[in-house]
C-alpha angles and dihedrals in degrees: 000000000000118000116244116242112276115273094002102109128093086240090071097041096076132046119249089250092054091050091049090050088051086056097243106169097214091050091052090052090051091046092053092045091050097047100032095087091051094050090046090050092050092049093050092044088055089058102259120149121232096267093047090045089056091052095047090043089059091048092050094053093043088055092046091050090052095047107029094094089061096047111122135172096220100146132048108268095028106136134169091232091051091049091050091047090054091052091048092049091050092049091048090051090048089052093052092045090054090047091049090051091053092047092049091050088055092047097255133120102193094103090050091052090047091052090056093046098045117118111253108241088207089071107085124224096202099199096049095040092050089055090054091047092050089058090053091049090052090050091051091049089054090052096051099039092091090057091071139062113251092248092053090048093050091049089053095046095047096047101035104031102027092033094223119160114265092234092055092047091046092055091050095047098040093246135119118257088244091055090050091052090047091050091051091049092050094052093044091050091051091046091052089053090055095044097041106154097002099094099035 
């Protein structure tokens, strides 16, 4: 099957977020796969065990599915990742409130103490979160690789990832330096469409 010209398909004309808001099923699957590690990380950082993390994880994405169409970036600082983090934090708090209620009904206060001691998933741990985000970037790169000719992909990898000078890469690939820079730009633009809101 012949490959479509780079950047010509409808799939590359909208960001992943726009496609999710348009209720495209494949886009939703990608969205969940892209953000799942981050939500899992926030849940575990907040002190949830694996079983509770799975429950809260489901609640987070159910809430996102119900509200994503209304998500807007109206104010400076509004980000999709920040919005998702807020939802996750609220669901974690709801979980600990429910746990505290059960403990109180049984005459205990350990769950209430735990709720007050839990790490707030709204507080970022830059180093750990960046590691999680890097995994999502690698996943997105795997998704979009097939959208580009091998030469374009190599030009991107060697200039962006390996940080080699465009002129050097151009000589090796039989391209002009301008074509190498254009190839890098094309892939980065496509990557930004896929990661819209994740890295803000």
